[in-house]
C-alpha positions as CSV (number, residue, x, y, z in Angstrom):
1,X,131.2,161.6,103.6
2,X,129.9,162.3,100.0
3,X,129.5,158.5,99.4
4,X,127.7,158.1,102.7
5,X,125.3,161.0,101.9
6,X,124.5,159.5,98.4
7,X,123.9,156.1,100.0
8,X,121.6,157.6,102.6
9,X,119.6,159.6,100.0
10,X,119.3,156.4,97.9
11,X,118.0,154.5,100.9
12,X,115.5,157.2,101.7
13,X,114.2,157.1,98.2
14,X,113.9,153.3,98.2
15,X,112.2,153.3,101.6
16,X,109.8,155.9,100.6
17,X,108.9,154.0,97.4
18,X,108.6,150.8,99.3
19,X,106.3,152.4,101.9
20,X,104.1,153.8,99.2
21,X,104.0,150.4,97.5
22,X,103.1,148.7,100.8
23,X,100.3,151.2,101.4
24,X,98.9,150.6,97.9
25,X,99.2,146.9,98.4
26,X,97.3,147.1,101.7
27,X,94.5,149.1,100.2
28,X,94.3,146.8,97.1
29,X,94.3,143.6,99.3
30,X,90.9,144.5,100.9
31,X,89.1,144.1,97.6
32,X,91.4,142.0,95.4
33,X,90.3,138.7,94.0
34,X,91.5,136.5,91.2
35,X,90.0,137.3,87.8
36,X,89.2,133.5,87.6
37,X,86.5,134.2,90.2
38,X,83.3,135.9,89.0
39,X,80.4,137.4,90.9
40,X,78.0,136.4,88.1
41,X,76.9,132.8,87.5
42,X,75.1,130.9,84.8
43,X,73.4,127.6,84.7
44,X,74.8,124.8,82.5
45,X,72.5,122.4,80.5
46,X,73.0,119.8,83.2
47,X,72.0,122.2,86.0
48,X,75.5,123.1,87.2
49,X,75.8,126.6,88.6
50,X,79.0,128.0,87.1
51,X,80.7,130.8,85.2
52,X,80.5,131.7,81.5
53,X,84.1,130.8,80.9
54,X,83.6,127.3,82.3
55,X,80.9,126.7,79.7
56,X,83.5,127.4,77.0
57,X,86.0,124.8,78.2
58,X,84.8,122.1,75.9
59,X,85.5,124.3,72.9
60,X,88.9,125.4,74.2
61,X,90.0,121.8,74.8
62,X,88.5,120.2,71.7
63,X,86.1,118.1,73.7
64,X,82.9,116.8,72.2
65,X,79.7,115.7,74.0
66,X,79.4,112.7,71.6
67,X,82.0,110.2,70.6
68,X,83.2,111.1,67.1
69,X,85.8,110.2,64.5
70,X,86.8,113.6,63.0
71,X,88.4,113.4,59.5
72,X,91.3,115.9,59.5
73,X,92.4,114.9,56.0
74,X,92.4,111.7,53.9
75,X,95.1,110.1,56.2
76,X,94.5,111.7,59.6
77,X,91.6,111.1,62.0
78,X,90.9,112.6,65.4
79,X,89.1,110.3,67.9
80,X,87.2,112.6,70.3
81,X,84.7,112.2,73.1
82,X,86.2,109.4,75.1
83,X,87.7,111.6,77.8
84,X,89.5,114.8,78.4
85,X,92.2,113.9,75.7
86,X,91.9,112.9,72.1
87,X,93.6,110.1,70.3
88,X,94.8,110.3,66.7
89,X,95.0,107.8,63.9
90,X,97.4,108.3,60.9
91,X,97.5,106.1,57.8
92,X,101.1,105.3,57.0
93,X,102.5,103.4,54.0
94,X,102.9,100.2,56.0
95,X,99.9,100.3,58.3
96,X,98.2,102.7,60.8
97,X,99.9,104.7,63.5
98,X,97.9,105.4,66.7
99,X,98.8,108.3,68.9
100,X,97.7,107.6,72.5
101,X,95.3,104.7,73.2
102,X,92.7,106.1,75.6
103,X,91.6,105.9,79.2
104,X,90.6,102.2,79.1
105,X,90.4,99.0,77.1
106,X,86.6,99.6,76.5
107,X,87.2,103.1,75.2
108,X,90.0,102.0,72.9
109,X,87.8,99.2,71.5
110,X,85.0,101.7,70.8
111,X,87.5,104.1,69.1
112,X,88.9,101.4,66.9
113,X,85.4,100.1,66.0
114,X,84.1,103.6,65.1
115,X,87.3,104.3,63.0
116,X,87.0,101.1,61.1
117,X,83.3,101.7,60.6
118,X,83.9,105.1,59.1
119,X,86.7,103.8,56.9
120,X,84.6,100.9,55.8
121,X,87.5,98.4,56.4
122,X,89.5,96.8,59.1
123,X,92.8,98.4,59.9
124,X,96.2,97.0,60.7
125,X,98.0,98.9,63.4
126,X,101.7,99.0,62.7
127,X,102.7,101.2,65.7
128,X,101.3,102.8,68.8
129,X,103.1,106.1,69.7
130,X,102.5,107.4,73.2
131,X,102.9,111.1,73.9
132,X,103.2,110.3,77.6
133,X,101.8,107.9,80.1
134,X,98.5,109.4,81.0
135,X,96.4,108.0,78.1
136,X,97.9,104.5,77.6
137,X,95.4,102.3,79.2
138,X,93.7,101.2,76.0
139,X,96.9,99.9,74.3
140,X,95.9,96.3,74.2
141,X,92.9,97.0,72.0
142,X,95.1,98.5,69.3
143,X,97.6,95.8,69.1
144,X,97.9,93.5,66.1
145,X,100.4,90.7,65.4
146,X,103.4,92.9,64.8
147,X,102.4,96.2,66.4
148,X,105.3,98.2,67.8
149,X,104.8,100.3,71.0
150,X,106.8,103.5,71.2
151,X,107.2,105.6,74.2
152,X,109.7,107.6,76.3
153,X,112.3,105.7,78.4
154,X,110.7,107.2,81.6
155,X,107.1,106.5,80.6
156,X,106.7,103.1,82.4
157,X,108.5,104.4,85.5
158,X,106.4,107.5,85.7
159,X,103.2,105.6,85.2
160,X,104.1,103.2,88.0
161,X,104.8,106.1,90.4
162,X,101.2,107.3,90.0
163,X,99.2,104.2,89.3
164,X,101.3,101.2,90.2
165,X,102.8,99.9,93.5
166,X,104.0,103.2,94.8
167,X,103.8,105.1,98.1
168,X,102.7,108.2,96.1
169,X,99.9,106.6,94.1
170,X,97.3,107.0,96.8
171,X,98.0,110.7,97.2
172,X,98.0,111.4,93.5
173,X,94.9,109.4,92.7
174,X,93.0,110.9,95.7
175,X,93.8,114.4,94.7
176,X,92.8,113.6,91.1
177,X,89.4,112.4,92.5
178,X,88.9,115.8,94.0
179,X,90.2,117.9,91.1
180,X,88.3,116.0,88.4
181,X,85.0,115.7,90.5
182,X,85.0,111.9,90.0
183,X,82.2,111.4,92.6
184,X,80.4,114.6,92.1
185,X,76.7,114.3,90.9
186,X,76.3,114.4,87.1
187,X,73.2,116.6,87.3
188,X,72.3,119.6,89.4
189,X,74.1,122.6,90.9
190,X,77.1,120.5,92.1
191,X,77.7,118.8,88.7
192,X,80.7,119.6,86.5
193,X,79.6,122.2,83.9
194,X,81.9,120.8,81.2
195,X,83.7,117.7,80.2
196,X,86.8,118.4,82.4
197,X,85.8,115.7,84.8
198,X,86.6,112.0,85.1
199,X,84.0,109.4,85.5
200,X,84.5,106.7,88.1
201,X,85.4,104.4,85.2
202,X,88.6,106.4,84.7
203,X,89.9,104.9,88.0
204,X,88.1,101.6,87.9
205,X,88.0,100.5,84.3
206,X,90.0,97.7,82.8
207,X,93.4,98.7,81.6
208,X,95.4,96.9,78.8
209,X,98.5,99.0,79.2
210,X,101.6,97.5,77.8
211,X,105.1,99.0,78.4
212,X,106.8,100.4,75.3
213,X,108.8,98.0,73.2
214,X,110.8,100.8,71.5
215,X,112.1,103.8,73.5
216,X,112.6,107.5,72.9
217,X,115.8,108.6,74.7
218,X,115.3,111.4,77.2
219,X,116.0,114.8,75.9
220,X,116.9,113.6,72.4
221,X,115.7,114.8,69.1
222,X,115.2,111.7,66.9
223,X,114.6,111.2,63.2
224,X,112.8,107.9,62.7
225,X,110.9,105.9,60.1
226,X,108.0,104.1,61.6
227,X,105.6,102.0,59.4
228,X,107.2,103.6,56.3
229,X,106.3,107.1,57.7
230,X,109.2,109.5,58.3
231,X,108.8,111.5,61.5
232,X,110.7,113.5,64.1
233,X,110.3,113.0,67.8
234,X,111.2,115.8,70.2
235,X,111.0,116.5,73.9
236,X,107.6,118.0,74.9
237,X,108.1,118.4,78.6
238,X,104.9,119.9,79.7
239,X,103.0,118.0,82.5
240,X,105.3,115.0,82.7
241,X,109.0,114.3,82.1
242,X,108.2,111.5,79.6
243,X,106.2,113.7,77.3
244,X,107.2,113.9,73.6
245,X,105.9,115.6,70.4
246,X,105.8,114.3,66.9
247,X,106.3,116.0,63.5
248,X,105.2,114.3,60.3
249,X,106.8,116.1,57.4
250,X,104.7,114.4,54.8
251,X,101.6,116.1,56.3
252,X,103.4,119.2,57.8
253,X,101.7,117.9,61.0
254,X,102.8,118.5,64.6
255,X,101.2,116.5,67.5
256,X,101.8,117.9,71.0
257,X,100.7,117.1,74.6
258,X,99.2,120.1,76.5
259,X,101.4,122.6,74.8
260,X,99.0,124.4,72.5
261,X,95.6,124.3,74.1
262,X,92.8,126.9,74.2
263,X,93.4,127.5,77.9
264,X,96.5,128.7,79.8
265,X,99.0,125.8,80.3
266,X,98.7,124.4,83.8
267,X,102.1,125.3,85.3
268,X,100.7,124.0,88.5
269,X,97.9,121.5,89.0
270,X,96.2,121.5,92.3
271,X,96.3,117.7,92.5
272,X,100.1,118.1,92.9
273,X,103.1,116.8,91.1
274,X,106.7,117.6,90.1
275,X,107.6,121.2,89.3
276,X,106.7,122.0,85.7
277,X,109.6,124.3,84.9
278,X,108.4,127.0,82.4
279,X,112.0,127.3,81.1
280,X,111.9,123.6,80.0
281,X,108.4,124.1,78.5
282,X,109.7,127.2,76.6
283,X,112.8,125.4,75.4
284,X,110.8,122.5,73.9
285,X,108.1,124.9,72.5
286,X,110.7,126.6,70.3
287,X,111.0,123.3,68.3
288,X,107.2,123.3,67.8
289,X,107.4,126.9,66.6
290,X,110.2,126.2,64.2
291,X,108.2,123.5,62.3
292,X,105.9,126.1,60.6
293,X,103.3,123.4,60.6
294,X,100.2,123.4,58.5
295,X,98.3,121.2,60.9
296,X,98.6,121.1,64.7
297,X,96.9,118.5,66.9
298,X,97.3,118.8,70.6
299,X,95.8,115.9,72.5
300,X,94.0,118.5,74.7
301,X,93.0,120.9,71.9
302,X,90.8,121.3,68.8
303,X,92.1,120.7,65.3
304,X,94.1,123.7,64.1
305,X,94.7,124.0,60.3
306,X,96.5,126.6,58.3
307,X,100.0,127.9,59.0
308,X,98.7,131.3,60.1
309,X,96.2,129.8,62.6
310,X,98.7,127.3,63.9
311,X,101.4,130.0,64.3
312,X,99.0,132.3,66.1
313,X,97.9,129.7,68.6
314,X,101.4,128.5,69.3
315,X,102.5,132.1,69.9
316,X,99.6,132.8,72.3
317,X,100.2,129.5,74.3
318,X,103.9,129.9,74.6
319,X,103.8,133.6,75.4
320,X,101.3,133.1,78.2
321,X,103.7,130.8,79.9
322,X,106.7,133.1,79.4
323,X,104.9,136.1,80.7
324,X,103.8,134.4,83.9
325,X,107.3,133.1,84.4
326,X,109.2,136.3,83.6
327,X,106.9,138.5,85.5
328,X,107.0,136.3,88.6
329,X,110.8,136.5,88.6
330,X,110.5,140.3,88.2
331,X,108.3,140.4,91.3
332,X,110.7,138.1,93.2
333,X,113.4,140.6,92.4
334,X,111.3,143.3,93.9
335,X,111.0,141.3,97.2
336,X,107.4,140.2,96.9
337,X,106.4,137.0,98.6
338,X,104.4,134.3,96.7
339,X,100.9,135.6,97.6
340,X,101.9,139.2,97.0
341,X,103.4,138.3,93.6
342,X,100.2,136.3,92.7
343,X,98.0,139.3,93.6
344,X,100.3,141.8,91.7
345,X,101.1,140.0,88.4
346,X,99.4,141.7,85.4
347,X,98.5,139.7,82.4
348,X,97.0,141.4,79.3
349,X,93.3,140.7,78.8
350,X,93.8,139.0,75.4
351,X,96.1,136.5,77.0
352,X,94.0,135.8,80.1
353,X,90.3,136.6,79.7
354,X,88.4,133.4,79.1
355,X,91.5,131.3,79.3
356,X,91.5,130.1,82.9
357,X,89.2,127.2,82.2
358,X,91.5,124.6,83.8
359,X,94.0,126.2,86.2
360,X,94.4,129.7,87.4
361,X,97.2,132.2,87.1
362,X,97.7,132.8,90.8
363,X,98.4,129.1,91.4
364,X,101.0,129.2,88.6
365,X,102.8,132.3,90.1
366,X,103.0,130.7,93.5
367,X,104.4,127.5,92.1
368,X,107.1,129.4,90.0
369,X,108.0,131.4,93.2
370,X,108.4,128.1,95.2
371,X,110.1,126.2,92.4
372,X,112.6,129.1,91.9
373,X,113.5,130.0,95.5
374,X,111.9,127.4,97.7
375,X,109.1,127.5,100.3
376,X,110.5,130.3,102.6
377,X,108.7,133.5,101.8
378,X,110.9,135.8,104.0
379,X,108.6,135.9,107.0
380,X,110.9,134.7,109.8
381,X,107.9,133.5,111.8
382,X,107.6,130.6,109.3
383,X,111.1,129.4,110.1
384,X,109.8,128.0,113.4
385,X,106.1,128.5,113.5
386,X,103.8,127.3,116.3
387,X,102.0,124.1,115.7
388,X,98.9,124.6,113.6
389,X,96.7,123.6,116.5
390,X,98.4,126.1,118.9
391,X,98.4,128.8,116.3
392,X,94.7,128.4,115.7
393,X,94.0,128.3,119.4
394,X,95.8,131.5,120.1
395,X,94.2,133.3,117.1
396,X,90.7,132.2,118.0
397,X,91.2,133.1,121.6
398,X,92.5,136.6,120.6
399,X,89.5,137.0,118.3
400,X,87.1,136.4,121.2
401,X,86.8,132.6,121.4
402,X,85.2,129.8,119.4
403,X,81.6,131.1,119.5
404,X,82.6,134.6,118.3
405,X,84.6,133.2,115.4
406,X,81.9,130.7,114.6
407,X,79.3,133.5,114.4
408,X,81.7,135.6,112.3
409,X,82.2,132.6,109.9
410,X,78.4,132.1,109.6
411,X,77.8,135.8,109.1
412,X,80.4,136.1,106.4
413,X,79.0,133.0,104.6
414,X,75.4,134.3,104.8
415,X,76.3,137.8,103.8
416,X,78.0,136.4,100.7
417,X,80.4,137.9,98.2
418,X,83.8,136.6,97.1
419,X,85.7,138.2,100.0
420,X,83.2,137.0,102.6
421,X,83.1,133.4,101.4
422,X,86.9,133.3,101.3
423,X,87.0,134.8,104.9
424,X,84.5,132.2,106.0
425,X,86.8,129.4,104.7
426,X,89.8,130.9,106.6
427,X,87.8,131.1,109.9
428,X,86.4,127.6,109.6
429,X,90.0,126.3,108.9
430,X,91.0,127.7,112.3
431,X,88.0,126.2,114.0
432,X,88.5,122.8,112.5
433,X,92.0,122.8,113.8
434,X,90.5,123.0,117.3
435,X,87.5,120.7,116.8
436,X,87.5,118.6,113.6
437,X,84.1,117.1,114.4
438,X,82.2,120.4,114.8
439,X,79.2,119.8,112.5
440,X,78.1,123.5,112.5
441,X,81.5,124.6,111.3
442,X,81.5,122.0,108.6
443,X,78.0,123.1,107.4
444,X,79.2,126.7,107.1
445,X,82.4,125.7,105.4
446,X,80.6,123.6,102.9
447,X,78.3,126.5,102.0
448,X,81.3,128.9,101.5
449,X,83.3,126.3,99.5
450,X,80.3,125.6,97.3
451,X,79.7,129.3,96.6
452,X,83.3,129.8,95.5
453,X,83.2,126.6,93.4
454,X,80.2,127.9,91.5
455,X,82.0,131.1,90.8
456,X,85.4,130.0,89.5
457,X,86.2,129.5,85.9
458,X,89.0,127.0,86.9
459,X,88.1,123.3,86.6
460,X,90.9,122.5,89.0
461,X,89.6,124.9,91.7
462,X,85.9,123.9,91.2
463,X,86.8,120.2,91.7
464,X,88.5,120.9,95.0
465,X,85.9,123.5,96.3
466,X,82.9,121.2,95.5
467,X,84.7,118.1,96.9
468,X,85.3,120.1,100.1
469,X,81.6,120.9,100.3
470,X,80.3,117.4,99.5
471,X,82.6,115.6,102.0
472,X,81.8,118.0,104.8
473,X,78.1,117.3,104.2
474,X,78.6,113.5,104.0
475,X,77.5,113.7,100.3
476,X,80.7,112.6,98.6
477,X,79.5,109.1,97.9
478,X,81.0,106.0,96.3
479,X,78.3,103.5,95.4
480,X,76.0,105.1,97.9
481,X,78.5,105.1,100.8
482,X,79.7,108.5,102.2
483,X,83.4,108.9,101.9
484,X,86.1,111.4,102.7
485,X,89.4,112.1,100.9
486,X,91.2,110.3,103.8
487,X,89.1,107.2,103.2
488,X,89.6,107.3,99.5
489,X,93.3,107.8,99.9
490,X,93.5,104.7,102.0
491,X,91.4,102.8,99.4
492,X,93.3,103.8,96.3
493,X,96.7,104.0,98.1
494,X,96.5,100.3,99.2
495,X,98.0,98.1,96.5
496,X,95.8,95.2,95.4
497,X,97.2,91.8,96.1
498,X,97.4,91.0,92.4
499,X,99.2,94.3,91.8
500,X,101.9,93.3,94.2
501,X,102.2,89.9,92.6
502,X,102.6,91.4,89.1
503,X,105.1,94.1,90.3
504,X,108.7,93.2,90.5
505,X,110.5,92.3,93.7
506,X,112.3,95.6,93.6
507,X,109.0,97.5,93.4
508,X,107.6,95.5,96.3
509,X,110.6,96.3,98.5
510,X,110.6,99.9,97.5
511,X,107.0,100.1,98.8
512,X,108.1,98.5,102.1
513,X,110.9,101.1,102.4
514,X,108.4,103.9,102.9
515,X,106.5,102.1,105.6
516,X,109.3,102.2,108.1
517,X,108.2,104.0,111.4
518,X,111.5,105.5,112.6
519,X,110.7,105.5,116.4
520,X,109.8,101.8,116.3
521,X,112.9,101.1,114.2
522,X,115.3,103.2,116.3
523,X,118.4,101.2,117.4
524,X,117.4,98.1,115.4
525,X,119.6,96.6,112.7
526,X,118.7,93.8,110.3
527,X,120.6,92.4,107.2
528,X,119.2,89.8,104.9
529,X,118.9,89.1,101.2
530,X,115.9,88.0,99.2
531,X,114.9,86.4,95.9
532,X,111.5,85.8,94.5
533,X,110.4,82.9,92.5
534,X,110.5,83.7,88.8
535,X,113.2,86.4,89.1
536,X,116.9,86.0,89.1
537,X,117.8,89.3,90.9
538,X,119.1,89.1,94.5
539,X,118.1,92.1,96.6
540,X,120.0,92.9,99.8
541,X,117.9,94.5,102.5
542,X,119.6,96.4,105.4
543,X,117.8,98.2,108.2
544,X,120.0,100.8,109.8
545,X,119.5,104.2,111.4
546,X,115.7,103.8,110.9
547,X,116.0,103.5,107.1
548,X,115.7,100.5,104.9
549,X,118.6,100.4,102.4
550,X,117.9,98.1,99.4
551,X,120.4,97.2,96.7
552,X,120.8,94.5,94.1
553,X,123.8,92.2,94.7
554,X,125.5,89.2,93.1
555,X,125.7,86.9,96.1
556,X,123.1,86.2,98.8
557,X,123.7,87.3,102.4
558,X,124.2,85.0,105.3
559,X,120.5,85.2,106.0
560,X,118.7,84.6,102.7
561,X,115.1,83.9,101.8
562,X,113.4,82.8,98.7
563,X,109.7,83.8,98.6
564,X,106.8,83.4,96.3
565,X,105.1,86.5,95.0
566,X,102.0,85.7,97.0
567,X,104.0,85.3,100.3
568,X,105.6,88.8,99.9
569,X,102.2,90.4,98.9
570,X,100.6,88.8,102.0
571,X,103.3,90.3,104.2
572,X,103.0,93.8,102.8
573,X,99.2,93.7,103.3
574,X,99.7,92.4,106.9
575,X,98.0,89.1,106.2
576,X,100.8,86.8,107.3
577,X,104.5,86.5,107.7
578,X,106.2,85.0,104.7
579,X,108.2,82.6,106.9
580,X,108.4,81.9,110.6
581,X,111.6,83.8,111.3
582,X,112.5,86.5,113.8
583,X,113.8,88.8,111.0
584,X,110.3,89.0,109.5
585,X,108.6,89.3,112.9
586,X,110.8,92.2,113.8
587,X,110.5,93.9,110.4
588,X,106.7,93.5,110.7
589,X,106.6,95.4,114.0
590,X,108.4,98.5,112.7
591,X,106.1,99.0,109.6
592,X,103.4,101.7,109.7
593,X,100.4,100.5,107.7
594,X,98.0,103.0,109.3
595,X,97.3,104.8,106.0
596,X,96.4,101.6,104.2
597,X,93.0,99.9,104.1
598,X,93.7,96.3,105.2
599,X,91.5,93.4,106.1
600,X,92.4,93.9,109.7
601,X,91.3,97.6,109.7
602,X,88.3,98.1,112.0
603,X,88.2,101.9,111.9
604,X,85.1,103.6,110.5
605,X,85.2,104.1,106.8
606,X,83.9,107.6,107.2
607,X,86.4,109.8,109.0
608,X,87.4,113.4,109.2
609,X,90.7,114.8,107.9
610,X,92.4,113.8,111.2
611,X,90.8,110.4,111.1
612,X,89.0,110.8,114.5
613,X,85.5,112.0,113.9
614,X,82.5,110.8,111.8
615,X,81.1,113.1,109.1
616,X,77.3,113.7,109.1
617,X,75.4,111.1,107.1
618,X,71.8,110.8,105.9
């Protein structure tokens, strides 16, 4: 009895505390907003309406308006102004070492020319060292007769997943278009207020990428001598799994990728990607801390010189990540769901204020929550929710019908304020589930999204808010033609014919694998093998249970085909069958190419998110 009484008292105390916390949360929720949102706006030099923090982003990230070769010391130069990341040049005993090669061949040629002009002599590049795959498209411009290319063993694979022949490339590139404001105007209220944007050239420019000829093994700490320069290579797993850092003991120099920037590390980027586990980040950051470097150059940061300054910046950057991670787990332990945790987490002002120039803390909290315990937030409704359309229909009906909700959305947008603009977005989301082509709803939604985009310090958030506004108004234009993210995803997600020819047979088949439409394939079974001219590998292809199983084998199957690269590329792009054979005819009928932009596609190039309605146009 005594034990039961104690348990009952404990439960009462817990329930009472939980009730009080719930009440406090309910009250706070009515007025809460992310500190990354501000009610006050300023006008940038290019006319962009934005926040004060957004105007400091260039300084935080070491970005310069003009292209410049910054002399760090007699042997180290920072190449800035060619994009959102800097490249570095180091004079080694046996030639020059280049760290990252830029966004394009043109940018790399300009960097090399300006460096040589400042030095007053031609350089011989002994080695290119890549921190990760993102800034490797200018490699060809840095290559001399015996230049070595060093990179992580996953670098080429990761690059192909996002930019090569991959089912994921269209998604990633399209979200990058939104996040980085690729097709936003360059002047006026909707322009990006800082250099955290990509120009269209970033996506369309010539690339001279070359895969590494020398590899860093995954997760390994390596002591090397490259071009006569001793250096240590360490894992630097920040925004990609192929990211590495370098330590040059002769200069007491550490070079990192997105680990020590002026802004809070982007644990989650709105464009999407693999989970950036803070524990991995923290593990790798301890190596950086232990170097006691005199110079720190992060490719996304300004030059840091002096051991005290370097140490202070490392401490801030690393502790920001640990606090967000540790406090999120503390809130998970208290039973808070992702949104509650995001709204509750406290971060001291000196770690947060003015530091959300790229991402925002709430996004990071929700990603850690999801990455730690998965998508289910504890609300049992979400186990088997209604379809989004039915859910929206019931909610709108309960609220008084479409006209009532439309009027409420318009009133909230016109009244203004952070809460009202967010509420207007919620209401228009419901209405667009019911009628994707409602132009009045889209007009209201565009105005609310623009208002929030102008008032966020986060470059990630601004990119998506303003893209939402522009596409709803028919003003997201590519070479004068109005586009939507759906159309762009089809455009950039469709491999070019030459891409398919250049890619390996295995990469081509892996792309086909993800085109299988399971209902069309149900009950069908196909087995054949395949080789492609110029390659020795034999690939076995088996369709079973609505999946395509692909494996490399030593002997051809009973049904075997040898194709040219062009024949296979034509098949993938629905131009023609590679050979007149029932196997290829049947395989063709079960492939879903509806998300690709093919020559046979007669659909309008300007479609809504469901692909059924036209957007307004001028």
